[in-house]
matplotlib code that plots the C-alpha trace (Angstrom):
import matplotlib.pyplot as plt

x = [74.3, 70.6, 67.7, 69.4, 72.6, 70.5, 68.9, 66.6, 64.4, 63.6, 60.7, 59.1, 56.5, 56.0, 52.8, 49.8, 48.7, 48.7, 45.3, 46.2, 42.8, 42.4, 46.9, 48.2, 51.4, 53.8, 57.3, 58.2, 61.5, 62.7, 65.8, 67.9, 70.2, 73.0, 74.2, 72.5, 74.7, 72.2, 73.2, 69.7, 67.4, 64.2, 62.2, 59.5, 58.3, 53.5, 51.2, 48.8, 46.1, 45.1, 46.4, 49.5, 48.9, 51.3, 51.5, 52.6, 55.2, 57.0, 58.2, 58.7, 59.4, 57.7, 54.7, 52.0, 53.5, 56.4, 54.4, 52.1, 55.8, 55.6, 54.3, 49.7, 49.6, 47.9, 51.4, 53.4, 51.3, 51.0, 55.0, 55.7, 53.2, 54.6, 58.3, 57.8, 55.4, 58.4, 61.0, 58.7, 58.3, 62.1, 62.2, 63.3, 61.6, 60.6, 62.0, 59.3, 59.7, 55.6, 55.1, 51.2, 50.9, 53.4, 51.8, 48.1, 48.8, 50.1, 46.2, 44.5, 45.5, 45.6, 41.8, 41.3, 42.7, 41.0, 44.6, 45.1, 45.6, 49.3, 47.3, 45.5, 49.3, 50.9, 48.3, 48.8, 52.5, 51.5, 52.1, 49.0, 45.3, 43.0, 42.4, 42.7, 45.9, 49.0, 51.6, 55.2, 57.6, 58.1, 60.4, 59.2, 61.7, 58.5, 57.5, 60.4, 61.9, 58.6, 58.5, 62.1, 62.9, 59.2, 60.2, 62.5, 61.0, 61.0, 59.8, 60.3, 60.4, 62.6, 65.0, 64.9, 65.3, 68.1, 70.1, 69.3, 70.8, 73.6, 72.6, 73.0, 70.0, 71.1, 68.6, 64.9, 61.7, 63.5, 62.2, 65.1, 67.1, 64.0, 64.1, 67.8, 68.0, 64.7, 67.4, 69.9, 68.0, 66.4, 69.9, 71.0, 68.2, 69.0, 72.7, 71.3, 69.1, 70.6, 66.9, 65.9, 68.5, 68.3, 64.0, 63.0, 61.8, 58.2, 58.7, 59.8, 56.8, 54.1, 55.5, 55.2, 51.3, 51.1, 53.6, 51.9, 48.2, 49.7, 50.8, 47.0, 45.7, 47.8, 47.9, 44.0, 43.7, 46.0, 44.0, 40.8, 42.4, 43.3, 40.2, 39.0, 36.9, 36.1, 39.5, 40.0, 43.4, 43.8, 45.3, 45.9, 48.9, 50.9, 48.2, 45.0]
y = [130.6, 130.4, 128.0, 126.1, 125.2, 123.9, 120.1, 120.1, 117.2, 116.2, 114.7, 113.1, 110.7, 108.8, 108.0, 106.4, 109.6, 113.7, 114.6, 114.8, 113.5, 110.3, 109.4, 107.0, 106.6, 104.0, 105.1, 107.7, 109.0, 111.2, 112.4, 113.9, 116.8, 118.9, 121.8, 119.9, 116.5, 113.3, 112.1, 109.9, 107.8, 106.6, 104.9, 103.2, 100.9, 101.1, 98.6, 101.2, 99.1, 99.7, 99.5, 101.8, 103.6, 103.2, 106.3, 106.5, 103.3, 105.0, 108.2, 106.4, 102.5, 100.8, 98.2, 97.1, 94.0, 95.6, 97.5, 94.3, 93.3, 96.8, 97.0, 97.9, 102.0, 102.3, 101.6, 103.8, 106.9, 106.6, 105.8, 109.1, 111.2, 110.5, 111.0, 114.3, 115.4, 114.1, 116.4, 119.5, 118.8, 119.1, 122.2, 120.9, 122.4, 119.7, 120.2, 119.2, 120.3, 121.3, 120.7, 121.4, 118.3, 115.6, 116.6, 116.8, 113.3, 112.1, 114.1, 112.3, 108.7, 109.5, 110.2, 107.4, 105.1, 106.7, 107.3, 110.9, 113.9, 115.7, 118.7, 116.2, 114.8, 118.0, 118.9, 115.9, 116.8, 119.9, 122.4, 123.3, 123.5, 121.6, 119.9, 122.9, 123.8, 124.6, 122.4, 123.3, 125.3, 124.1, 124.8, 124.4, 125.3, 125.6, 128.2, 130.1, 130.1, 131.1, 134.2, 135.1, 134.5, 135.3, 136.2, 133.5, 131.7, 127.9, 125.0, 124.6, 120.9, 119.5, 118.8, 121.9, 124.1, 121.8, 122.8, 126.3, 126.1, 124.1, 121.1, 117.5, 114.9, 111.7, 109.5, 112.2, 110.8, 108.3, 109.6, 109.7, 111.6, 113.7, 114.7, 115.6, 117.3, 119.6, 120.4, 121.4, 123.5, 125.2, 125.8, 127.3, 129.2, 130.7, 131.3, 133.3, 135.6, 136.7, 137.9, 134.0, 133.2, 135.1, 134.4, 132.7, 128.9, 130.0, 133.6, 131.9, 129.5, 132.1, 133.8, 130.9, 130.9, 134.3, 133.8, 130.5, 132.5, 135.0, 132.7, 130.6, 133.8, 134.8, 131.1, 131.3, 134.4, 133.4, 130.0, 132.0, 134.6, 131.6, 130.9, 128.6, 131.0, 128.8, 127.7, 127.7, 127.1, 126.2, 128.9, 127.1, 125.8, 123.6, 121.6, 121.4]
z = [77.9, 76.7, 76.3, 73.0, 75.3, 77.9, 77.9, 75.0, 74.1, 70.9, 69.9, 66.4, 65.1, 62.0, 61.3, 59.0, 57.4, 57.4, 59.5, 62.6, 63.6, 62.2, 61.8, 64.0, 65.5, 63.5, 65.1, 67.8, 69.1, 72.2, 72.3, 75.4, 73.6, 75.2, 73.2, 69.9, 70.9, 72.0, 75.5, 75.6, 73.1, 73.5, 69.9, 69.5, 67.0, 67.3, 65.8, 64.8, 64.7, 60.9, 57.6, 56.7, 53.6, 50.9, 50.1, 53.8, 54.0, 51.0, 52.9, 56.3, 55.3, 57.7, 56.0, 57.7, 58.5, 59.9, 62.1, 63.5, 65.0, 67.1, 70.5, 71.2, 70.0, 73.7, 75.3, 72.8, 73.4, 77.1, 77.5, 75.2, 76.9, 80.6, 79.2, 78.0, 81.2, 83.0, 81.0, 81.2, 85.0, 85.2, 83.1, 79.9, 76.8, 73.9, 70.3, 67.5, 63.6, 63.2, 66.6, 66.1, 64.0, 66.4, 69.8, 68.1, 67.2, 70.4, 72.2, 69.7, 70.6, 74.1, 73.6, 71.1, 74.3, 77.2, 78.5, 80.6, 78.5, 78.3, 80.6, 82.9, 83.6, 84.2, 86.3, 88.2, 88.5, 90.0, 86.9, 85.9, 87.4, 85.9, 82.3, 79.8, 80.5, 78.5, 77.3, 77.1, 77.1, 73.2, 70.8, 66.7, 64.1, 61.7, 63.1, 64.1, 60.8, 59.0, 61.6, 61.8, 57.8, 56.8, 53.1, 52.2, 49.3, 48.6, 50.6, 54.4, 55.2, 57.3, 54.7, 53.0, 56.4, 57.3, 54.7, 55.1, 58.8, 57.9, 59.3, 58.6, 57.9, 57.3, 56.6, 56.3, 57.8, 60.7, 63.9, 65.9, 62.9, 62.6, 66.7, 67.0, 63.5, 64.7, 67.9, 65.9, 63.7, 66.5, 67.9, 64.6, 64.9, 68.1, 67.2, 64.1, 66.2, 69.1, 70.3, 70.5, 72.0, 75.1, 75.7, 78.4, 77.0, 78.3, 77.0, 73.1, 73.8, 73.8, 71.0, 68.8, 69.8, 68.4, 65.3, 64.4, 64.9, 63.0, 59.8, 59.9, 59.3, 56.4, 54.9, 55.4, 53.5, 50.2, 49.7, 49.9, 47.7, 45.2, 44.9, 48.0, 49.2, 52.5, 53.2, 57.0, 58.8, 62.4, 64.4, 67.7, 68.7, 70.3, 70.2, 67.9]

ax = plt.figure().add_subplot(projection="3d")
ax.plot(x, y, z, "-o")
ax.set_aspect("equal")
plt.show()
């Protein structure tokens, strides 16, 4: 049937900012899907421990006052990591739009709170050897769309890409809605590109490692040509 018809795990975070090294989790969702339809869902409201900037609150609607009612960030990060690793250990792929952002923030939160990393958890499950391991398989519709429809003009945020692939997104920047939309875009990409649908999840994961690095090199060169000679773009995916 192809990986896109199997169990897929949508994952999304809403955060305090856009720097993965500094941003903190505010809300999170893990949505279990089959054939693009939800069959299970977990959602979290976290107290990030720092004020939420007004510009971030304007995007996802969570103020510092509301977040203060959430659970401690340490507990939330630990639970999310445990759930993702459990799904990987069961053979499911995790789908995240711009995965290098969400997974890097989760990894930073785990380090911040002295919790086992994703790699360490995978090693404990017997899926990998050592702490510096591959995390996955991951499906990132943004990375796939950039590689498969490289020359399409316009924005590539989730809202825009949903319109391109005919996916309904009713509540953008709500973690559960974004996680489900990411899965549905991934399924639409698989339907449009048979070679992607036919790939094994780990083979597709490794394709995305290469595609993301190619995009990063091209974007870095474009920035340098545009007047920023020292610009650098991290080529690592899905974790930076």
